[in-house]
Wavefront OBJ file of the C-alpha trace (Angstrom):
o trace
v 18.141 12.349 8.644
v 14.812 13.015 10.118
v 13.782 11.890 13.067
v 10.119 13.506 14.709
v 9.697 16.285 16.563
v 9.459 14.914 19.954
v 9.564 16.649 23.172
v 13.394 16.302 24.170
v 14.154 18.525 21.220
v 11.481 21.129 22.560
v 14.495 23.224 24.750
v 16.765 23.561 21.213
v 13.585 24.315 19.302
v 12.781 26.911 21.549
v 16.510 28.350 21.055
v 16.519 28.559 17.836
v 13.235 30.302 18.085
v 14.863 32.995 19.486
v 16.695 34.746 17.797
v 15.781 37.436 16.693
v 16.903 36.578 12.495
v 15.047 33.714 12.949
v 12.108 35.071 14.469
v 11.781 37.851 11.303
v 12.588 34.922 8.201
v 10.123 32.635 9.719
v 7.381 35.459 11.355
v 7.283 33.870 14.675
v 7.751 36.287 17.696
v 8.610 35.063 20.940
v 7.011 32.727 23.956
v 7.216 31.477 26.616
v 8.988 27.984 27.233
v 6.546 26.285 28.888
v 4.120 26.963 25.423
v 6.658 25.777 22.971
v 6.800 22.551 25.244
v 2.328 23.008 24.259
v 2.311 24.296 20.811
v 5.107 20.682 20.631
v 1.749 18.021 21.973
v -0.698 20.165 19.938
v 1.371 19.850 16.702
v 1.845 16.401 17.735
v -2.592 15.213 18.259
v -2.687 17.086 15.500
v -3.197 14.872 12.220
v -2.794 18.032 9.450
v 0.514 18.597 10.790
v 4.153 16.420 10.430
v 7.117 17.860 12.026
v 10.410 16.826 11.590
v 13.759 17.543 13.405
v 17.024 17.914 11.191
v 19.576 15.719 12.425
v 23.349 16.427 11.294
v 24.478 13.183 9.968
v 28.160 13.645 10.317
v 26.858 14.421 14.646
v 28.081 11.611 16.615
v 25.307 11.846 18.521
v 22.616 11.690 15.077
v 22.768 7.630 15.267
v 20.141 7.982 18.476
v 18.648 10.737 17.425
v 20.204 13.200 20.073
v 19.454 16.714 20.361
v 23.449 17.996 20.622
v 22.704 16.494 15.927
v 19.741 18.218 15.634
v 20.185 21.585 13.459
v 16.294 23.063 11.613
v 13.385 21.302 11.512
v 10.662 20.677 8.259
v 7.217 21.494 9.051
v 4.632 19.909 6.792
v 0.724 20.744 7.361
v -1.998 19.448 5.088
v -4.661 21.111 3.252
v -7.517 21.384 6.004
v -9.917 21.098 3.656
v -7.874 19.896 0.487
v -5.919 17.057 2.294
v -3.946 16.537 -1.418
v -2.342 19.709 -0.989
v 0.489 21.122 1.576
v 2.175 23.588 2.716
v 6.272 22.967 3.530
v 8.255 24.386 5.787
v 11.833 24.039 6.182
v 13.747 26.464 8.973
v 17.253 24.872 9.331
v 18.205 26.403 13.156
v 21.685 26.258 13.839
v 24.212 28.823 12.012
v 27.315 26.325 10.579
v 24.460 24.435 9.419
v 22.847 26.419 6.746
v 23.769 27.470 3.691
v 25.672 24.013 2.990
v 24.014 23.092 -1.272
v 23.906 19.677 -1.597
v 27.021 17.804 -2.764
l 1 2 3 4 5 6 7 8 9 10 11 12 13 14 15 16 17 18 19 20 21 22 23 24 25 26 27 28 29 30 31 32 33 34 35 36 37 38 39 40 41 42 43 44 45 46 47 48 49 50 51 52 53 54 55 56 57 58 59 60 61 62 63 64 65 66 67 68 69 70 71 72 73 74 75 76 77 78 79 80 81 82 83 84 85 86 87 88 89 90 91 92 93 94 95 96 97 98 99 100 101 102 103
């Protein structure tokens, strides 16, 4: 399931992004929790960006969009000059939720 990236997910997301392997895979650097909250708000305010949290639908917390069910994120960034093009980024932060394939 996908839900909008809201403030309540920032601490969990920040935890994922502190992992050295995820930083290497996403070409990211460590930022403070305060910077992460500011980034979440900036993405929310930018009409060219859409960020969703991936919820594990098998988790009991998923129906309410709870942070316990969050396993990763999906970002969609529209082109500034040509909004018919977009970049899509997917990150699965929970190691146990990676490499599941499709059923």
